[in-house]
Each structure stands twice: as structure tokens, then as C-alpha cells.
N, CA, C, O and the ligand as a Tripos MOL2 file, in Angstrom:
@<TRIPOS>MOLECULE
protein
  269   267    68     0     0
PROTEIN
NO_CHARGES

@<TRIPOS>ATOM
      1 N          25.7380   -3.4060    4.7790 N.3       1 MET1
      2 CA         24.6700   -3.6210    3.8070 C.3       1 MET1
      3 C          25.1670   -4.5250    2.6790 C.2       1 MET1
      4 O          26.2670   -4.3540    2.1540 O.2       1 MET1
      5 N          24.3270   -5.4810    2.3290 N.am      2 ASP2
      6 CA         24.6710   -6.4310    1.2800 C.3       2 ASP2
      7 C          23.5650   -6.5050    0.2440 C.2       2 ASP2
      8 O          22.4210   -6.1410    0.5160 O.2       2 ASP2
      9 N          23.9100   -6.9720   -0.9330 N.am      3 THR3
     10 CA         22.9130   -7.1920   -1.9750 C.3       3 THR3
     11 C          23.0690   -8.6070   -2.5020 C.2       3 THR3
     12 O          24.1840   -9.0650   -2.7530 O.2       3 THR3
     13 N          21.9430   -9.3010   -2.6690 N.am      4 ILE4
     14 CA         22.0180  -10.5920   -3.3480 C.3       4 ILE4
     15 C          21.0880  -10.5790   -4.5460 C.2       4 ILE4
     16 O          20.0200   -9.9670   -4.5250 O.2       4 ILE4
     17 N          21.5180  -11.2630   -5.5850 N.am      5 SER5
     18 CA         20.7130  -11.4590   -6.7800 C.3       5 SER5
     19 C          20.2770  -12.9020   -6.8000 C.2       5 SER5
     20 O          21.1030  -13.8110   -6.7200 O.2       5 SER5
     21 N          18.9810  -13.1130   -6.9080 N.am      6 LEU6
     22 CA         18.4630  -14.4700   -6.8840 C.3       6 LEU6
     23 C          17.6440  -14.7460   -8.1280 C.2       6 LEU6
     24 O          16.8180  -13.9300   -8.5360 O.2       6 LEU6
     25 N          17.8750  -15.8890   -8.7200 N.am      7 LYS7
     26 CA         17.0740  -16.3310   -9.8590 C.3       7 LYS7
     27 C          15.9580  -17.1970   -9.2860 C.2       7 LYS7
     28 O          16.2140  -18.1540   -8.5550 O.2       7 LYS7
     29 N          14.7060  -16.8480   -9.6300 N.am      8 ILE8
     30 CA         13.5490  -17.5440   -9.0700 C.3       8 ILE8
     31 C          12.6710  -18.0570  -10.2130 C.2       8 ILE8
     32 O          11.8570  -17.3160  -10.7630 O.2       8 ILE8
     33 N          12.8470  -19.3320  -10.5620 N.am      9 PRO9
     34 CA         12.1580  -19.8810  -11.7410 C.3       9 PRO9
     35 C          10.6320  -19.7910  -11.6640 C.2       9 PRO9
     36 O           9.9730  -19.6920  -12.7000 O.2       9 PRO9
     37 N          10.0580  -19.8230  -10.4580 N.am     10 ASN10
     38 CA          8.5920  -19.7920  -10.3250 C.3      10 ASN10
     39 C           7.9510  -18.4530  -10.6660 C.2      10 ASN10
     40 O           6.7260  -18.3700  -10.7550 O.2      10 ASN10
     41 N           8.7300  -17.4240  -10.8550 N.am     11 ILE11
     42 CA          8.1490  -16.1280  -11.2120 C.3      11 ILE11
     43 C           7.5440  -16.2230  -12.6120 C.2      11 ILE11
     44 O           8.2190  -16.5680  -13.5820 O.2      11 ILE11
     45 N           6.2410  -15.9050  -12.6850 N.am     12 SER12
     46 CA          5.5990  -15.9810  -13.9970 C.3      12 SER12
     47 C           4.8870  -14.6970  -14.4080 C.2      12 SER12
     48 O           4.5740  -14.5130  -15.5840 O.2      12 SER12
     49 N           4.6270  -13.8050  -13.4460 N.am     13 CYS13
     50 CA          3.9200  -12.5770  -13.8100 C.3      13 CYS13
     51 C           4.1510  -11.5000  -12.7560 C.2      13 CYS13
     52 O           4.8520  -11.7200  -11.7690 O.2      13 CYS13
     53 N           3.5560  -10.3480  -12.9780 N.am     14 GLY14
     54 CA          3.7420   -9.2280  -12.0680 C.3      14 GLY14
     55 C           3.2140   -9.4870  -10.6720 C.2      14 GLY14
     56 O           3.7130   -8.9210   -9.6990 O.2      14 GLY14
     57 N           2.1970  -10.3500  -10.5690 N.am     15 HIS15
     58 CA          1.6620  -10.6670   -9.2370 C.3      15 HIS15
     59 C           2.6920  -11.4120   -8.4020 C.2      15 HIS15
     60 O           2.8080  -11.1890   -7.1970 O.2      15 HIS15
     61 N           3.4290  -12.2860   -9.0450 N.am     16 CYS16
     62 CA          4.4920  -13.0150   -8.3420 C.3      16 CYS16
     63 C           5.4910  -12.0180   -7.7590 C.2      16 CYS16
     64 O           5.8750  -12.1170   -6.5940 O.2      16 CYS16
     65 N           5.9010  -11.0720   -8.5720 N.am     17 ILE17
     66 CA          6.8710  -10.0620   -8.1480 C.3      17 ILE17
     67 C           6.3000   -9.2640   -6.9760 C.2      17 ILE17
     68 O           6.9950   -8.9900   -5.9980 O.2      17 ILE17
     69 N           5.0320   -8.8980   -7.0910 N.am     18 HIS18
     70 CA          4.3770   -8.1360   -6.0350 C.3      18 HIS18
     71 C           4.3910   -8.9150   -4.7140 C.2      18 HIS18
     72 O           4.7370   -8.3750   -3.6630 O.2      18 HIS18
     73 N           4.0120  -10.1810   -4.7900 N.am     19 THR19
     74 CA          3.9850  -11.0290   -3.5900 C.3      19 THR19
     75 C           5.3810  -11.1290   -2.9740 C.2      19 THR19
     76 O           5.5440  -10.9700   -1.7650 O.2      19 THR19
     77 N           6.3680  -11.3890   -3.7980 N.am     20 ILE20
     78 CA          7.7390  -11.5450   -3.3180 C.3      20 ILE20
     79 C           8.2150  -10.2520   -2.6470 C.2      20 ILE20
     80 O           8.8200  -10.2880   -1.5750 O.2      20 ILE20
     81 N           7.9380   -9.1130   -3.2850 N.am     21 LYS21
     82 CA          8.3570   -7.8260   -2.7060 C.3      21 LYS21
     83 C           7.6940   -7.5850   -1.3570 C.2      21 LYS21
     84 O           8.3520   -7.1990   -0.3910 O.2      21 LYS21
     85 N           6.3790   -7.8170   -1.3000 N.am     22 MET22
     86 CA          5.6330   -7.5900   -0.0550 C.3      22 MET22
     87 C           6.2000   -8.4360    1.0830 C.2      22 MET22
     88 O           6.4260   -7.9470    2.1900 O.2      22 MET22
     89 N           6.4270   -9.7240    0.7820 N.am     23 GLU23
     90 CA          6.8970  -10.6460    1.8190 C.3      23 GLU23
     91 C           8.3110  -10.2970    2.2680 C.2      23 GLU23
     92 O           8.5990  -10.2830    3.4650 O.2      23 GLU23
     93 N           9.1890  -10.0180    1.3170 N.am     24 LEU24
     94 CA         10.5800   -9.7250    1.6780 C.3      24 LEU24
     95 C          10.6940   -8.4110    2.4430 C.2      24 LEU24
     96 O          11.4930   -8.2950    3.3720 O.2      24 LEU24
     97 N           9.8930   -7.4200    2.0500 N.am     25 MET25
     98 CA          9.9790   -6.1170    2.7150 C.3      25 MET25
     99 C           9.5050   -6.1830    4.1660 C.2      25 MET25
    100 O           9.8060   -5.2950    4.9640 O.2      25 MET25
    101 N           8.7660   -7.2330    4.5030 N.am     26 GLU26
    102 CA          8.3160   -7.3930    5.8930 C.3      26 GLU26
    103 C           9.4260   -7.9210    6.7920 C.2      26 GLU26
    104 O           9.3220   -7.8510    8.0170 O.2      26 GLU26
    105 N          10.4760   -8.4420    6.1970 N.am     27 MET27
    106 CA         11.5740   -8.9770    6.9990 C.3      27 MET27
    107 C          12.4310   -7.8340    7.5310 C.2      27 MET27
    108 O          12.8360   -6.9450    6.7830 O.2      27 MET27
    109 N          12.7030   -7.8710    8.8440 N.am     28 GLU28
    110 CA         13.5100   -6.8300    9.4500 C.3      28 GLU28
    111 C          14.9190   -6.8630    8.8500 C.2      28 GLU28
    112 O          15.5550   -7.9160    8.8060 O.2      28 GLU28
    113 N          15.3980   -5.7160    8.3940 N.am     29 GLY29
    114 CA         16.7400   -5.6230    7.8170 C.3      29 GLY29
    115 C          16.7300   -5.5150    6.3050 C.2      29 GLY29
    116 O          17.7020   -5.0530    5.7070 O.2      29 GLY29
    117 N          15.6290   -5.9400    5.6790 N.am     30 VAL30
    118 CA         15.5320   -5.8210    4.2200 C.3      30 VAL30
    119 C          15.1090   -4.3990    3.8820 C.2      30 VAL30
    120 O          14.0730   -3.9280    4.3510 O.2      30 VAL30
    121 N          15.9140   -3.7100    3.0620 N.am     31 THR31
    122 CA         15.6180   -2.3100    2.7890 C.3      31 THR31
    123 C          15.1670   -2.0460    1.3590 C.2      31 THR31
    124 O          14.5230   -1.0320    1.0900 O.2      31 THR31
    125 N          15.4970   -2.9440    0.4430 N.am     32 GLU32
    126 CA         15.1020   -2.6950   -0.9350 C.3      32 GLU32
    127 C          14.9720   -4.0140   -1.6880 C.2      32 GLU32
    128 O          15.8120   -4.9060   -1.5620 O.2      32 GLU32
    129 N          13.9070   -4.1170   -2.4680 N.am     33 VAL33
    130 CA         13.7170   -5.3020   -3.3050 C.3      33 VAL33
    131 C          13.3750   -4.8260   -4.7050 C.2      33 VAL33
    132 O          12.3800   -4.1310   -4.9090 O.2      33 VAL33
    133 N          14.1930   -5.2000   -5.6550 N.am     34 THR34
    134 CA         13.8870   -4.8780   -7.0470 C.3      34 THR34
    135 C          13.8270   -6.1860   -7.8180 C.2      34 THR34
    136 O          14.4330   -7.1830   -7.4240 O.2      34 THR34
    137 N          13.0910   -6.1690   -8.9190 N.am     35 ALA35
    138 CA         12.8990   -7.4200   -9.6420 C.3      35 ALA35
    139 C          12.8720   -7.1860  -11.1410 C.2      35 ALA35
    140 O          12.4880   -6.1240  -11.6310 O.2      35 ALA35
    141 N          13.2940   -8.2150  -11.8400 N.am     36 ASP36
    142 CA         13.2540   -8.2050  -13.2920 C.3      36 ASP36
    143 C          12.4100   -9.4050  -13.7160 C.2      36 ASP36
    144 O          12.8470  -10.5540  -13.6460 O.2      36 ASP36
    145 N          11.1890   -9.1040  -14.1570 N.am     37 LEU37
    146 CA         10.2430  -10.1760  -14.5020 C.3      37 LEU37
    147 C          10.7780  -11.0620  -15.6230 C.2      37 LEU37
    148 O          10.7380  -12.2880  -15.5170 O.2      37 LEU37
    149 N          11.2700  -10.4580  -16.6790 N.am     38 ALA38
    150 CA         11.7370  -11.2390  -17.8320 C.3      38 ALA38
    151 C          12.8840  -12.1680  -17.4600 C.2      38 ALA38
    152 O          12.9730  -13.2940  -17.9510 O.2      38 ALA38
    153 N          13.7550  -11.6860  -16.5930 N.am     39 ALA39
    154 CA         14.9190  -12.4800  -16.2010 C.3      39 ALA39
    155 C          14.6090  -13.4010  -15.0230 C.2      39 ALA39
    156 O          15.4300  -14.2380  -14.6490 O.2      39 ALA39
    157 N          13.4030  -13.2400  -14.4330 N.am     40 LYS40
    158 CA         12.9970  -14.0000  -13.2330 C.3      40 LYS40
    159 C          14.0330  -13.8280  -12.1260 C.2      40 LYS40
    160 O          14.4230  -14.7750  -11.4420 O.2      40 LYS40
    161 N          14.4540  -12.5860  -11.9850 N.am     41 GLN41
    162 CA         15.5100  -12.3040  -11.0290 C.3      41 GLN41
    163 C          15.0700  -11.2510  -10.0120 C.2      41 GLN41
    164 O          14.3980  -10.2770  -10.3530 O.2      41 GLN41
    165 N          15.4600  -11.4670   -8.7700 N.am     42 VAL42
    166 CA         15.1260  -10.5370   -7.6950 C.3      42 VAL42
    167 C          16.4210  -10.1080   -7.0180 C.2      42 VAL42
    168 O          17.2720  -10.9400   -6.7050 O.2      42 VAL42
    169 N          16.5630   -8.8060   -6.7950 N.am     43 ASN43
    170 CA         17.7280   -8.2770   -6.0920 C.3      43 ASN43
    171 C          17.2700   -7.7440   -4.7480 C.2      43 ASN43
    172 O          16.3330   -6.9510   -4.6620 O.2      43 ASN43
    173 N          17.9400   -8.1900   -3.7110 N.am     44 VAL44
    174 CA         17.5400   -7.8130   -2.3560 C.3      44 VAL44
    175 C          18.6970   -7.0970   -1.6610 C.2      44 VAL44
    176 O          19.8160   -7.6070   -1.6010 O.2      44 VAL44
    177 N          18.4080   -5.9120   -1.1410 N.am     45 VAL45
    178 CA         19.3790   -5.1630   -0.3470 C.3      45 VAL45
    179 C          18.9990   -5.3520    1.1150 C.2      45 VAL45
    180 O          17.8500   -5.1330    1.4980 O.2      45 VAL45
    181 N          19.9680   -5.7590    1.9290 N.am     46 TYR46
    182 CA         19.6440   -6.0810    3.3220 C.3      46 TYR46
    183 C          20.8240   -5.8250    4.2510 C.2      46 TYR46
    184 O          21.9760   -5.7420    3.8250 O.2      46 TYR46
    185 N          20.5020   -5.7050    5.5140 N.am     47 SER47
    186 CA         21.4940   -5.5750    6.5800 C.3      47 SER47
    187 C          21.0610   -6.5060    7.7020 C.2      47 SER47
    188 O          19.9170   -6.9600    7.7030 O.2      47 SER47
    189 N          21.9340   -6.8070    8.6560 N.am     48 PRO48
    190 CA         21.5080   -7.6060    9.8030 C.3      48 PRO48
    191 C          20.3000   -6.9400   10.4800 C.2      48 PRO48
    192 O          20.2130   -5.7130   10.4730 O.2      48 PRO48
    193 N          19.3750   -7.6970   11.0580 N.am     49 PRO49
    194 CA         19.4550   -9.1480   11.2920 C.3      49 PRO49
    195 C          19.1190  -10.0240   10.0820 C.2      49 PRO49
    196 O          19.1970  -11.2480   10.1840 O.2      49 PRO49
    197 N          18.7570   -9.4480    8.9690 N.am     50 ALA50
    198 CA         18.4570  -10.2910    7.8020 C.3      50 ALA50
    199 C          19.7540  -10.8790    7.2640 C.2      50 ALA50
    200 O          20.8070  -10.2470    7.3360 O.2      50 ALA50
    201 N          19.6740  -12.0790    6.7300 N.am     51 ASN51
    202 CA         20.8340  -12.6610    6.0710 C.3      51 ASN51
    203 C          20.3710  -13.5050    4.8840 C.2      51 ASN51
    204 O          19.1780  -13.7400    4.6940 O.2      51 ASN51
    205 N          21.3340  -13.9480    4.1020 N.am     52 GLU52
    206 CA         21.0190  -14.6540    2.8620 C.3      52 GLU52
    207 C          20.1820  -15.9040    3.1110 C.2      52 GLU52
    208 O          19.2430  -16.1980    2.3710 O.2      52 GLU52
    209 N          20.5420  -16.6350    4.1700 N.am     53 GLU53
    210 CA         19.8240  -17.8760    4.4700 C.3      53 GLU53
    211 C          18.3570  -17.5920    4.8100 C.2      53 GLU53
    212 O          17.4590  -18.3000    4.3550 O.2      53 GLU53
    213 N          18.1270  -16.5520    5.6120 N.am     54 MET54
    214 CA         16.7470  -16.1990    5.9850 C.3      54 MET54
    215 C          15.9340  -15.8070    4.7580 C.2      54 MET54
    216 O          14.7700  -16.1830    4.6200 O.2      54 MET54
    217 N          16.5580  -15.0540    3.8800 N.am     55 ILE55
    218 CA         15.8620  -14.6070    2.6650 C.3      55 ILE55
    219 C          15.4980  -15.8130    1.7970 C.2      55 ILE55
    220 O          14.3800  -15.9080    1.2900 O.2      55 ILE55
    221 N          16.4410  -16.7220    1.6340 N.am     56 LYS56
    222 CA         16.1770  -17.9190    0.8320 C.3      56 LYS56
    223 C          15.1160  -18.8000    1.4760 C.2      56 LYS56
    224 O          14.2780  -19.3760    0.7820 O.2      56 LYS56
    225 N          15.1520  -18.9060    2.8020 N.am     57 ASN57
    226 CA         14.1430  -19.7130    3.4970 C.3      57 ASN57
    227 C          12.7550  -19.1180    3.3410 C.2      57 ASN57
    228 O          11.7810  -19.8410    3.1290 O.2      57 ASN57
    229 N          12.6660  -17.7990    3.4450 N.am     58 LEU58
    230 CA         11.3650  -17.1390    3.2800 C.3      58 LEU58
    231 C          10.8230  -17.3930    1.8660 C.2      58 LEU58
    232 O           9.6420  -17.6940    1.6910 O.2      58 LEU58
    233 N          11.6840  -17.2710    0.8800 N.am     59 LEU59
    234 CA         11.2450  -17.4890   -0.5070 C.3      59 LEU59
    235 C          10.7530  -18.9180   -0.6990 C.2      59 LEU59
    236 O           9.7940  -19.1560   -1.4320 O.2      59 LEU59
    237 N          11.4090  -19.8620   -0.0420 N.am     60 LYS60
    238 CA         10.9990  -21.2580   -0.1170 C.3      60 LYS60
    239 C           9.6060  -21.4160    0.5030 C.2      60 LYS60
    240 O           8.7410  -22.1000   -0.0450 O.2      60 LYS60
    241 N           9.4100  -20.7710    1.6530 N.am     61 GLU61
    242 CA          8.1290  -20.8580    2.3770 C.3      61 GLU61
    243 C           6.9650  -20.3450    1.5380 C.2      61 GLU61
    244 O           5.8640  -20.8920    1.6080 O.2      61 GLU61
    245 N           7.1930  -19.3100    0.7510 N.am     62 ILE62
    246 CA          6.0840  -18.7510   -0.0220 C.3      62 ILE62
    247 C           6.0500  -19.3250   -1.4460 C.2      62 ILE62
    248 O           5.4040  -18.7830   -2.3440 O.2      62 ILE62
    249 N           6.7670  -20.4360   -1.6140 N.am     63 ASN63
    250 CA          6.7330  -21.1740   -2.8780 C.3      63 ASN63
    251 C           7.4190  -20.4660   -4.0470 C.2      63 ASN63
    252 O           7.0530  -20.6520   -5.2080 O.2      63 ASN63
    253 N           8.4130  -19.6590   -3.7160 N.am     64 TYR64
    254 CA          9.2500  -19.0540   -4.7720 C.3      64 TYR64
    255 C          10.7120  -19.3400   -4.4600 C.2      64 TYR64
    256 O          11.4990  -18.4170   -4.2490 O.2      64 TYR64
    257 N          11.0780  -20.6280   -4.4310 N.am     65 PRO65
    258 CA         12.4650  -20.9520   -4.0780 C.3      65 PRO65
    259 C          13.4540  -20.3890   -5.1010 C.2      65 PRO65
    260 O          13.2100  -20.3990   -6.3070 O.2      65 PRO65
    261 N          14.5730  -19.9000   -4.5750 N.am     66 ALA66
    262 CA         15.6390  -19.4050   -5.4560 C.3      66 ALA66
    263 C          16.4330  -20.5940   -5.9700 C.2      66 ALA66
    264 O          16.5540  -21.6160   -5.2950 O.2      66 ALA66
    265 N          16.9630  -20.4500   -7.1490 N.am     67 GLU67
    266 CA         17.7320  -21.5170   -7.7780 C.3      67 GLU67
    267 C          19.0390  -21.7380   -7.0560 C.2      67 GLU67
    268 O          19.8220  -22.6030   -7.4470 O.2      67 GLU67
    269 CU          2.5650  -14.5060  -11.0930 Cu       68 CU68
@<TRIPOS>BOND
     1     1     2 1
     2     2     3 1
     3     3     4 2
     4     3     5 am
     5     5     6 1
     6     6     7 1
     7     7     8 2
     8     7     9 am
     9     9    10 1
    10    10    11 1
    11    11    12 2
    12    11    13 am
    13    13    14 1
    14    14    15 1
    15    15    16 2
    16    15    17 am
    17    17    18 1
    18    18    19 1
    19    19    20 2
    20    19    21 am
    21    21    22 1
    22    22    23 1
    23    23    24 2
    24    23    25 am
    25    25    26 1
    26    26    27 1
    27    27    28 2
    28    27    29 am
    29    29    30 1
    30    30    31 1
    31    31    32 2
    32    31    33 am
    33    33    34 1
    34    34    35 1
    35    35    36 2
    36    35    37 am
    37    37    38 1
    38    38    39 1
    39    39    40 2
    40    39    41 am
    41    41    42 1
    42    42    43 1
    43    43    44 2
    44    43    45 am
    45    45    46 1
    46    46    47 1
    47    47    48 2
    48    47    49 am
    49    49    50 1
    50    50    51 1
    51    51    52 2
    52    51    53 am
    53    53    54 1
    54    54    55 1
    55    55    56 2
    56    55    57 am
    57    57    58 1
    58    58    59 1
    59    59    60 2
    60    59    61 am
    61    61    62 1
    62    62    63 1
    63    63    64 2
    64    63    65 am
    65    65    66 1
    66    66    67 1
    67    67    68 2
    68    67    69 am
    69    69    70 1
    70    70    71 1
    71    71    72 2
    72    71    73 am
    73    73    74 1
    74    74    75 1
    75    75    76 2
    76    75    77 am
    77    77    78 1
    78    78    79 1
    79    79    80 2
    80    79    81 am
    81    81    82 1
    82    82    83 1
    83    83    84 2
    84    83    85 am
    85    85    86 1
    86    86    87 1
    87    87    88 2
    88    87    89 am
    89    89    90 1
    90    90    91 1
    91    91    92 2
    92    91    93 am
    93    93    94 1
    94    94    95 1
    95    95    96 2
    96    95    97 am
    97    97    98 1
    98    98    99 1
    99    99   100 2
   100    99   101 am
   101   101   102 1
   102   102   103 1
   103   103   104 2
   104   103   105 am
   105   105   106 1
   106   106   107 1
   107   107   108 2
   108   107   109 am
   109   109   110 1
   110   110   111 1
   111   111   112 2
   112   111   113 am
   113   113   114 1
   114   114   115 1
   115   115   116 2
   116   115   117 am
   117   117   118 1
   118   118   119 1
   119   119   120 2
   120   119   121 am
   121   121   122 1
   122   122   123 1
   123   123   124 2
   124   123   125 am
   125   125   126 1
   126   126   127 1
   127   127   128 2
   128   127   129 am
   129   129   130 1
   130   130   131 1
   131   131   132 2
   132   131   133 am
   133   133   134 1
   134   134   135 1
   135   135   136 2
   136   135   137 am
   137   137   138 1
   138   138   139 1
   139   139   140 2
   140   139   141 am
   141   141   142 1
   142   142   143 1
   143   143   144 2
   144   143   145 am
   145   145   146 1
   146   146   147 1
   147   147   148 2
   148   147   149 am
   149   149   150 1
   150   150   151 1
   151   151   152 2
   152   151   153 am
   153   153   154 1
   154   154   155 1
   155   155   156 2
   156   155   157 am
   157   157   158 1
   158   158   159 1
   159   159   160 2
   160   159   161 am
   161   161   162 1
   162   162   163 1
   163   163   164 2
   164   163   165 am
   165   165   166 1
   166   166   167 1
   167   167   168 2
   168   167   169 am
   169   169   170 1
   170   170   171 1
   171   171   172 2
   172   171   173 am
   173   173   174 1
   174   174   175 1
   175   175   176 2
   176   175   177 am
   177   177   178 1
   178   178   179 1
   179   179   180 2
   180   179   181 am
   181   181   182 1
   182   182   183 1
   183   183   184 2
   184   183   185 am
   185   185   186 1
   186   186   187 1
   187   187   188 2
   188   187   189 am
   189   189   190 1
   190   190   191 1
   191   191   192 2
   192   191   193 am
   193   193   194 1
   194   194   195 1
   195   195   196 2
   196   195   197 am
   197   197   198 1
   198   198   199 1
   199   199   200 2
   200   199   201 am
   201   201   202 1
   202   202   203 1
   203   203   204 2
   204   203   205 am
   205   205   206 1
   206   206   207 1
   207   207   208 2
   208   207   209 am
   209   209   210 1
   210   210   211 1
   211   211   212 2
   212   211   213 am
   213   213   214 1
   214   214   215 1
   215   215   216 2
   216   215   217 am
   217   217   218 1
   218   218   219 1
   219   219   220 2
   220   219   221 am
   221   221   222 1
   222   222   223 1
   223   223   224 2
   224   223   225 am
   225   225   226 1
   226   226   227 1
   227   227   228 2
   228   227   229 am
   229   229   230 1
   230   230   231 1
   231   231   232 2
   232   231   233 am
   233   233   234 1
   234   234   235 1
   235   235   236 2
   236   235   237 am
   237   237   238 1
   238   238   239 1
   239   239   240 2
   240   239   241 am
   241   241   242 1
   242   242   243 1
   243   243   244 2
   244   243   245 am
   245   245   246 1
   246   246   247 1
   247   247   248 2
   248   247   249 am
   249   249   250 1
   250   250   251 1
   251   251   252 2
   252   251   253 am
   253   253   254 1
   254   254   255 1
   255   255   256 2
   256   255   257 am
   257   257   258 1
   258   258   259 1
   259   259   260 2
   260   259   261 am
   261   261   262 1
   262   262   263 1
   263   263   264 2
   264   263   265 am
   265   265   266 1
   266   266   267 1
   267   267   268 2
@<TRIPOS>SUBSTRUCTURE
     1 MET1         2 RESIDUE 1 A MET
     2 ASP2         6 RESIDUE 1 A ASP
     3 THR3        10 RESIDUE 1 A THR
     4 ILE4        14 RESIDUE 1 A ILE
     5 SER5        18 RESIDUE 1 A SER
     6 LEU6        22 RESIDUE 1 A LEU
     7 LYS7        26 RESIDUE 1 A LYS
     8 ILE8        30 RESIDUE 1 A ILE
     9 PRO9        34 RESIDUE 1 A PRO
    10 ASN10       38 RESIDUE 1 A ASN
    11 ILE11       42 RESIDUE 1 A ILE
    12 SER12       46 RESIDUE 1 A SER
    13 CYS13       50 RESIDUE 1 A CYS
    14 GLY14       54 RESIDUE 1 A GLY
    15 HIS15       58 RESIDUE 1 A HIS
    16 CYS16       62 RESIDUE 1 A CYS
    17 ILE17       66 RESIDUE 1 A ILE
    18 HIS18       70 RESIDUE 1 A HIS
    19 THR19       74 RESIDUE 1 A THR
    20 ILE20       78 RESIDUE 1 A ILE
    21 LYS21       82 RESIDUE 1 A LYS
    22 MET22       86 RESIDUE 1 A MET
    23 GLU23       90 RESIDUE 1 A GLU
    24 LEU24       94 RESIDUE 1 A LEU
    25 MET25       98 RESIDUE 1 A MET
    26 GLU26      102 RESIDUE 1 A GLU
    27 MET27      106 RESIDUE 1 A MET
    28 GLU28      110 RESIDUE 1 A GLU
    29 GLY29      114 RESIDUE 1 A GLY
    30 VAL30      118 RESIDUE 1 A VAL
    31 THR31      122 RESIDUE 1 A THR
    32 GLU32      126 RESIDUE 1 A GLU
    33 VAL33      130 RESIDUE 1 A VAL
    34 THR34      134 RESIDUE 1 A THR
    35 ALA35      138 RESIDUE 1 A ALA
    36 ASP36      142 RESIDUE 1 A ASP
    37 LEU37      146 RESIDUE 1 A LEU
    38 ALA38      150 RESIDUE 1 A ALA
    39 ALA39      154 RESIDUE 1 A ALA
    40 LYS40      158 RESIDUE 1 A LYS
    41 GLN41      162 RESIDUE 1 A GLN
    42 VAL42      166 RESIDUE 1 A VAL
    43 ASN43      170 RESIDUE 1 A ASN
    44 VAL44      174 RESIDUE 1 A VAL
    45 VAL45      178 RESIDUE 1 A VAL
    46 TYR46      182 RESIDUE 1 A TYR
    47 SER47      186 RESIDUE 1 A SER
    48 PRO48      190 RESIDUE 1 A PRO
    49 PRO49      194 RESIDUE 1 A PRO
    50 ALA50      198 RESIDUE 1 A ALA
    51 ASN51      202 RESIDUE 1 A ASN
    52 GLU52      206 RESIDUE 1 A GLU
    53 GLU53      210 RESIDUE 1 A GLU
    54 MET54      214 RESIDUE 1 A MET
    55 ILE55      218 RESIDUE 1 A ILE
    56 LYS56      222 RESIDUE 1 A LYS
    57 ASN57      226 RESIDUE 1 A ASN
    58 LEU58      230 RESIDUE 1 A LEU
    59 LEU59      234 RESIDUE 1 A LEU
    60 LYS60      238 RESIDUE 1 A LYS
    61 GLU61      242 RESIDUE 1 A GLU
    62 ILE62      246 RESIDUE 1 A ILE
    63 ASN63      250 RESIDUE 1 A ASN
    64 TYR64      254 RESIDUE 1 A TYR
    65 PRO65      258 RESIDUE 1 A PRO
    66 ALA66      262 RESIDUE 1 A ALA
    67 GLU67      266 RESIDUE 1 A GLU
    68 CU68       269 GROUP 0 **** ****
């Protein structure tokens, strides 16, 4: 199990966080997503088959690219 912290500049409100959580939680292997709106930061806990690259690619696809 791994955790990554990602800074996502496009986060502007609670809806953004909600969307990001919903999308990431659908990925197989992702077990927990927490977010800090003020810091525009998302923490993702995951295990294989999920990996950092897949998580970053998904965020890019939904228009919330990580820095
Ligand atoms: Cu928003």
C-alpha cells in the first residue's frame, strides 16, 4: 500500500473535491482519497493494480491535472 500527495491547482470548491474523490475511488486498487480544499491537495491511498502514473493520468483526463 502506498500514499501519494498531489497538488491540484484546478481545485476551486467542494464540488471539485467531490468529483475527484468519486472518479479516483472507481479505480481498482484505490482505497482512500482525502482532500484539503484550502491547500488544493489530494492524498490517495492505493495498492496494485493502481499506480501513481494511472492516478495522474486519470486526473488529467477529468481536467484536474496534478502539478
Ligand atoms: Cu469546484
